N, C-alpha and C positions, 0 to 999 in steps of 0.2 A: 322653792318650797315644795311642790308638788313632787319634785324629782326626789328631794330628801324624805318626804314621806314615805314615797315607795322603798326607799332603803329601810326605813324604820320597820315597814310592814314586813319586808322579806327576811329582815333579821330576827323579828318577832316568831315568824313562821316556822324559820329554822331552828330556832330555840325550843319552841312548842313541840316541832316534830322530833329533836335529839331528847327531850323530855317524855315524850311518848315511847320512843324507843327504849329509853332506860327505865321507864316503868315498866314496860312489857318483858323486858329481860329480867328485872327484879322479880317479875310475878312468876316467870318461867324458874327462876332459881329457887323461890320460895316453896313452888309447887314440887319440885324436886326433893328438897330438903324435907319436906313435910310428908312426901308421898311414901307409901299410900296411906291415906288417913280413913279409907274404907274399903270392903271387898274389892279385888279385880278379877275381871272375868277373862277366862282363857277360852278363845274360840278354837274348836276342832272341827274341821271340814268332813268329819266322817262318824257315823254311829258309835255308840258305847260298845267296848269288847275287843275293837281292834288293837294290833299293835301301837298304832298312833295315839289311841286313847290310853293305852297303858303307860307308854313314855311319858305321855302328858300327865297323868296324875302321878307319877313319880316326882316329875319336876314341880308340879304344882305343890305336892305335899313339902318339898324342900323350901320352895320360894316363901309359903306361908310361916315356915319356922324362920326364915331370914329376915322378913319384913314384919311380922308380928300381925298379918291381916290375912283373912282367908283368900285364896286364889282359887275361884271356883269355875268348874268345867262347863261349857256350853256347848253341846254337841248338835252341830248344824251340817248333816249330811245331805248329799245328792248331788247327781250332775258330776259324777268322779271328782268331787270336792270342789265344784266350781261354787256351788251356792254358800259355802260357807267362807269361801275365799272372798267371795264379792262382799258379803256381809263385813268381814273384816277390813276389807280396803275402805269402805264406807264408816266404818265405826268411829266414835268420836276419839279426837287425837289428845286426850286429856290425861294418859297414862293409866288409864282403868281398863283398857280393853289391850290384850295380847292374842296372838295368833301363834298356834303351834301346828305343823303338818311336815310330811315329807315332801319330796319335790314335785311330785306328779302335778299337782294343781297350778304349780308356777311354772313348769317347764315342760311339760308333756299336753296337758289339757288345752291351754293356749293355741297349740299347734294343730290340733285335730278340730276345734270348734271356736266359734267365736264367743267371747267372752268379753264381759262388761267392765273388767279392770284389767291394770297393767301391772303384771308380776313384778315389775322392775322399780316402777315409779309410784305405785300406791301403797306399797310395804316396804317399811324400813328393817333391814336385817339386825337382829340383836346378836345373835350368835348359833353355830351348829351345835347340836346337842349329842348326835349319834351318827355313827357309818356302819354300813354291813353291806357285804359283798351278795351277789347273786350266786346262787350254787348250780353248778351244771352237775345235773344226775341223770342217770340211766337205770332202766329195770335190771336186777341182777342177772337175768338170763341173756342179757345182751351181750355178744362175746368183743366187749371192747372196756379195756382196762386204762386207757388214757385217751386225752381228748384228741390226739393225733390218730388213734385206732379209731375212734368214732369216725372222724372225718373221714377217713379211707373207707370206713364200712360203709356209710351212707354214699358216698360217691361211685361206690360199686353196686348200690341199689337205689336208684333215682326213684322218687316218688313211693318208697316202699316204707319209709320211716316217719312216725307220726309224734308230735309233741302236743302236750296239753297246754292250753292258754286259760288262765283264771280271769277272763274278763278283757274285752278288746281294749288294746292300749295300756294293758298293765305290763309290769315288768317281764312277765312270763310270755308275753306276746313280742315285745321289743327286742328282747335280749337276742332269743333265737333267731329273730327275723334279721337282725342286724348281723348275726354270725353266718347265717345262712348266704346272705347278700355278697359278704366278704370273701367267704369260701367258695363260692358257687354251688351250695348245697340245694338239691331238690327235695325238701322235706314237706309234710302236711301238717298244717297247724290245725288241731281239733280243739275249738271254742267251748267254753263252759261257762256258766253264768256268775260264778265266783270261785274263788281259791279251793276250799275244800274238796269238791267234785274234781277239781282240775288234777290236785295232789292224790286224790282217790283212785284216778285213771291209771295214773303211773302204778301205784301199790298193786291193783288187778292186772296189770300188764296191758290193758287196753291201749295205753299209748306206750313209746319206748323212751321217750326223754321228757324231763322237765327242768327248765332253766328259769328259775324265778328266785324271790328273796329267800334268804337263809332261813327266817322265822318259820317260812311255809314247810320247808323240808327238813330241818335240823332234828326232830324228833326221828324221823324215818332211817335218816342217814346214821345216827347214832345206833338204832336198832340192826341195821344192816339191810334193811328192806329195800332202801336206794343205795345205789353205788354213786359215790361222789368222784368225778373227774377231775374237776377244777373249780375254782372258785375266781369271780369275775373283779375283784380288786385290784390294785395296782401291786399288791404285794400278798403274800400268803395270810391267811386268815389266824387269829391266835386259837380260834376254835378247832382249825386242822391243819396244825403247822406242817403236816406231813404231805399236804395236799397243794400241788402246784396251782398257782394263779394261771388262768387263760393266757395272760401276757407272756407266759414262759415259752408258750407254744406259738402264740399268735402276737407277736410284739404290738403295742400300741392298744390292744383291745382290754379297755377298763370299762366298768360300767358298776356306779356304787349307789346304793340307796342311802339316803340321809335324812334325818328330822332336824328342823331348825325351830328357833324363836323369831317373831317378828312382831312390830306394832304398826298400826296405822302411820304412813308418812306424815310428818309433821309433829308427831310427838316429840315432846321437850326432850332434847338432846340429854339432858342430866338424867332424865328418867331412864332412857334408853342405856346409859352409862352404867347405872346402878343394876339394872336387870342383867348386863354383860357380866359385869363383876360377879353377881350371885352366880351366874352360871359358870364362869370360869372356876368358882369355888368347888364345882362338881367333880374337878379333876381329882381332889382329895377326897372324895366320897367313897369309901371301899366299898359300902354296901350297894350302893348306886353301880358302880362297876361290875359287882357279882351278879346282881338281879338280871343286868343286860347281857352280861357274858355267857349266863347260863342258856341264853337262845341266840347265842352266835354274834349279837351286836356288841360294837365297840363304844365306849362313853368317849366324846372328844372334847366337848365344850369349847368351841371354836370361837374366833373373834368375828364382828361383824363383816369385816372385810373379808375373811375366809369364806363366810357363808355367801356374800355378793359375787365373788368370784366362781364359787360352786356353781351359782343359778346360770352364770354367762357361760359357764363351760357346758353344762348339761343342756342348754338351750341348743347349742351346735350340736351336740351329742345326739340328742333325740329329734333333731331335724334329719338328721341322718337315717336313724333307726326308723321313723315314721314312716320316712320315703320308701324305705326297704320293705315295710309291712302294708304300704299303701294306703296310708291313713294321713299323710300331710296335708293340710288344708291346701287348696290351690294358691291362695293369696299370701300363704306362709313360707312359700318356696322363695329363697333367695340365698 
């Protein structure tokens, strides 16, 4: 009799466990179907006014129209994006917290400094929003009209060519550092506290080269104040179709900026799917493409898997770039 009682107890526990799992799944389905019932917060790990903030506001406006609830921006800048990213990683997993950022807080910052979040485990990708190349620009007075001519010019003048850096660990630091390491170039990095003075330094001729995000240089490229020699995407930019990609001269050299949508890991899958579907709809949003295209950014609306793969690829890429720049954390080298 005791043995039979144990069997009944085990069976009862199993039935209760199955019922509990079923109720939890039903709750998740119900949440996703009713979601969102009230405003959704979008965490941006930078202050207002930057390109990440601008892209987020475009997406928030479209999500608000799609879902019938406000999507409210929550700017939490600081520590190269690490403060806002940590907040997003610890945010409730109820579908009412979203995170939008470029790749740096997920692929560069954790390789430079200790952070309290895991960029792969703590945030679930929803999809990529945009891609943009880095632009390799020089002062018009420099007698180089192609990337190969520039490389030869620098090799003939070791330690004589300066490039501006709009922040330690920024794309304008890592892209030229990786190029210099690959080609054996002796150039001098001139650091500035932010991107505007770094760009102004090339305008003034204080430095001879700037290799950074297209959004920082496009105005001066179009006006002829910067000479664009190449773009760092794997193919030519739609904004400058006559300008070669760096990879056409240096095969395999690709460095792309991007922005993506994430949620705290553990957010109901059906919420992630609904957000991903809404993001995919932006492929057909002509105004969205036009606004971003004006500043050289491509709207892509990629899948969660594509975004996850981009993060993994960039972690490897930026480990090499940070090593070249002397910024890789010692315990991150592997």
